[in-house]
C-alpha positions in Angstrom: 10.2 -10.0 11.1 12.7 -9.8 8.3 13.3 -5.7 7.5 11.4 -4.8 3.6 14.6 -3.7 2.7 13.1 -4.3 -1.0 11.6 -0.9 0.0 14.8 1.0 0.0 16.0 -0.1 -3.2 13.2 1.2 -5.3 14.5 3.2 -8.3 12.0 5.8 -7.2 13.1 8.1 -9.7 13.0 5.3 -13.1 9.4 4.4 -11.3 8.1 8.4 -11.2 9.4 8.6 -15.1 7.8 5.8 -16.0 4.1 7.0 -13.9 4.8 10.1 -16.3 4.6 8.0 -20.1 2.8 5.3 -18.8 0.8 6.8 -16.3 1.1 3.6 -14.6 4.2 2.2 -12.6 5.3 -1.4 -11.3 7.0 -2.2 -8.5 7.7 -5.5 -8.7 7.7 -7.8 -5.2 8.4 -6.1 -2.1 7.1 -9.0 0.2 8.8 -12.0 0.6 7.0 -15.4 -0.1 7.0 -15.5 4.1 6.1 -12.0 4.1 3.0 -12.5 2.2 1.7 -15.7 4.3 1.4 -13.7 6.6 0.1 -10.9 6.0 -3.0 -13.4 3.9 -3.3 -15.3 7.3 -4.0 -12.5 9.5 -7.0 -11.8 6.7 -9.3 -14.6 8.9 -8.2 -13.1 12.0 -11.5 -10.8 12.8 -8.7 -9.6 16.3 -6.9 -7.9 13.2 -9.3 -5.8 11.6 -12.1 -2.6 12.8 -14.8 -3.1 10.4 -15.1 -5.4 7.3 -17.6 -4.7 3.7 -19.6 -7.6 2.2 -19.4 -6.1 -1.1 -22.3 -8.4 -2.4 -25.0 -6.8 0.0 -24.2 -3.5 -1.6 -24.6 -5.1 -4.4 -20.9 -4.3 -6.0 -20.3 -7.8 -6.6 -18.9 -11.0 -4.8 -15.6 -10.5 -2.3 -14.9 -8.4 0.7 -12.8 -6.1 2.1 -11.6 -5.8 5.5 -10.4 -2.0 7.3 -7.4 -3.1 10.1 -7.5 -2.3 13.9 -5.0 -0.1 15.4 -2.4 -1.2 16.5 -1.7 -2.0 12.5 0.2 -5.0 12.3 4.3 -4.6 12.3 4.3 -5.3 9.0 1.8 -3.7 7.6 2.6 -0.4 9.8 6.2 -0.7 8.5 5.3 -0.8 4.8 3.3 2.4 5.3 6.0 3.6 7.3 8.9 3.0 4.2 6.7 3.5 2.1 4.8 7.4 2.5 7.6 9.5 2.0 8.8 8.4 -1.4 5.0 8.1 -2.5 4.4 11.5 -1.2 6.5 12.8 -2.7 5.4 12.5 -6.1 1.5 12.7 -5.2 3.0 16.1 -4.5 4.6 16.6 -7.6 1.6 16.0 -9.5 -0.7 17.6 -7.4 1.8 21.2 -8.3 1.2 20.4 -12.0 -3.0 20.0 -11.2 -2.5 22.7 -8.4 -3.9 20.3 -6.0 -3.1 20.9 -2.4 -0.3 18.5 -1.7 0.6 15.4 1.1 3.3 16.2 4.4 
């Protein structure tokens, strides 16, 4: 599996500043085309998911979304593991400003 070096090079201070200023921030691509294909290919593998929500059945429009089963696919697990610490830092800063609980 290719490593997610793109995550290691994100300008977290600049992203946090942009979030403060504009209310949103974008990172640009984090996955290679091959990694994107891996994730896309997972969607039709029913064993990769613990549940599926049919949005039309719930009158939420067309489409469906799925919850991954455990263990998570390696690429998803790596994204979650690598992104959580810096995102939690941003969320904690906002939580403190808003007087809310922080994230571990």
